[in-house]
N, C-alpha and C positions, 0 to 999 in steps of 0.2 A: 534459125536459132543457133544451130551448131557453129555456123560461120561467125556469128556475132560473138560467141564465147571465145572462139579462137582468136578473133581480132582483138578482143579485150585483153586476153592473155599476152598477145604479142605486144600490145601497147604498153602494158605494165613491164614487160621484160625490157623493151627498148628504153623506157624511162629509168629502170634500175641500172641498165648498162651505161646510159648517159651520165648518171650520177657517179658511177664508179670511174668512168673515164675522166670526168671533171676532177675527181679526187686525185687520180694518177697524174694528171697534168700539173696540178698544184704542188704535188710532193716530189715530182721527178727530179728537178735540179735545184740546187741551192742558188739563191739569188746572187748574181755577180755584183760586187761592190761598184759604186760609181767610178768612172775613169777620170783621173785628174786632168785638168786642161793641158798641162805641160806634156803629158803622155799623148794626148790627142794631137797636139801640135807635132810631136815627133812622128806619130803615126802618119799624119798627113804628108810630112816631108819624106818619109820612107816610101809611101805609095807613089808620090810624085817622082822621086828618083828612080824607083824600080820601073815604073811605067815608061819613063824616058829611056832607060837602059835596054829594056826588052821590047820597045816599040809596041806597047799595048796601051789601051786606054784604062783609066781608073775604073770605069764601069765594067770593063771586061775582067779586071782583076777581082772585083767584088761580085761578079756575076756567077752564073752556074756553069758556063762552058768550060770544057776541060781539054782543049787542044794542047799540044805539047808546049807551044810558045806561051800560052796563057798560064798553064800549070806551072811551068818553070818560074815565070814572073811572080805568080802568087806565092809559090813556095819560098822564093827568095825574099819576098816582102815579109812573110811570116817569120823566116829566120832572122831577118833584120829587126823585127819587132821584139823578138826574144832577146836579141843581143844588145840592142840600143835603147830599150825602154824597160821599165819595171813592171810591165804588164804581164799578167799570168797567162798561161795557155788558154784557159777558158775565156778570159776576156779578149784575147787576140782572136780566138775562134768566133766569138760573138761579133766582133768588128768585121770579120770576113764572112759572116753568116755561115759559119761551120762549127764543128765541135772541137774540143781540145785535142782529141786523138788525131784529127787531121793536121793540127798545128804541129804536134810531135812528129808525125810522119813527114811533114814538110821539112822540119829541121834536119831530120836524118837524111832525107832525100837530097837536100842541098849539100850536106857533107859528102855524100856519095858522088854527086855531080862534080863537085870541086876536084875530086880525085881522078875523075875519068874524062870529063868533057872540057876540052880546051876553049871552045867558043863560050861555054858557060862561065869559065873562069874569068874571061875578059869582062863580061857583064857583071859578074860578082864583084870584081875589083872596082868597077865604075860605081856600083851602088854603095859599097863599103866606104869608098872615098867620099862620096856625097854625105853619107851618114856620119862619118868621122868629122867632117867640117861642121855639120849642124848640131851634133851631140858629142863633143869631145870626151865627156865622162860617161863611158858606157858601163852600166851597172851589172850586166850579165856577161862576164867574160867567157 
């Protein structure tokens, strides 16, 4: 009898916690507005140019692995998305399956790498040239 009472209490508690968790999931983040097709086209071009310059696949850039080569390519692509599209950091984060803070960190990391790593600068220039050709009017200087 005692075990049955304990089990019943635990079930009620689990049910209550699941309801609270569902409520938190719903209210945690504001919905991200839909992405315009033009921005998605630029995003795709940025991913393609960055993948080619850094010799990584698109899947690696959008994946979870964080080797230096993949991290630098992903950070460069995030920087280019901020520079060459009108996408917000949360939207870019969603496209890369990350949060907006990761995007902001990537932008700062790219600026630091540009100042210190000569091999990175060569790839950076290659990506920016490709982006300049495909999106000559960059909204985020």
